[in-house]
N, C-alpha and C positions, 0 to 999 in steps of 0.2 A: 529454497526459494528458488523459482526461475529467474536466472538471468542473463540467458543466452537465446533471447525470443528475437533477435537479429537474423536469426541463422534458420527459422522455423521456416517451411514451405509457406508460399505466400496464402495457400486455400486453409492453412491452421493458425497462420500467424495472429489472427483474431483472438483465437481461444488461449493462446499461450499468452496475450495480453489479457486478457480476462482472468487468467490463473494468476497471473503477477499481484494484479489489483487488487483480487478477492486476498492473497495471500497479506499482503498489506495492512489490508482494512482488519483479518483475523488478528494480525500481530498487533494495531491499535486499540481492538477490543478486548485482546489479552491484558496489555497494559493498563488500561481504564481498569480493567477489573481489579487487578491486582493493586494499583492503586487506591481503588475506593475500599478495599478490604484491610489495608494496612491501619489498626487501629490509633497508632501515634507516627505522626509522620516525622515527628521531632523538629528541628529549626535547621533545615537546610540552606546550606549558602544561596545567594542571589543567583550565582553562575551555574551551580548546579541544578537549582531549580530552572533557570532559563534555558539550560541545555536540555532537561527533560521535556520543558513545552516544546522547544524546537523540534526534538525529534518527534513528537507525538504528531505536532504541524507537518512536518517532512512526509509522514507517513500517508497523512490525508489526501496532502496536496499530490505527491506521487500515484496513489491508487486513483484520483480524478483524473490525471494526465492519463495513465494506462488506459482507463473504461473508456476516455475518449479517443485515443488512439487506436483501441479496439474496434468501437463503432464505427470508425472513419475506414480500416482495416476491413470490416466485415461490408462495410456500403461499396468499396474498390473491390472487391473478390467475392462477389456474390456466389454461393453454392449453389448447386442443384443445377 
């Protein structure tokens, strides 16, 4: 997972941000696919269930922030 996007050249930084957002979305889709294919979830504790949903929420919010930052960066440093 790309984490060092702060040091990317300014003309490529938006691509690094897009990639980071994409990786988070893929992780979210993978987890949702995993959860939807478990035949019996049992009875997880409220703390465990809350933590799992918080993780999914974090991935969605972080991806949205990264996409927004990538768009802003692309507008600030147009190529060509």
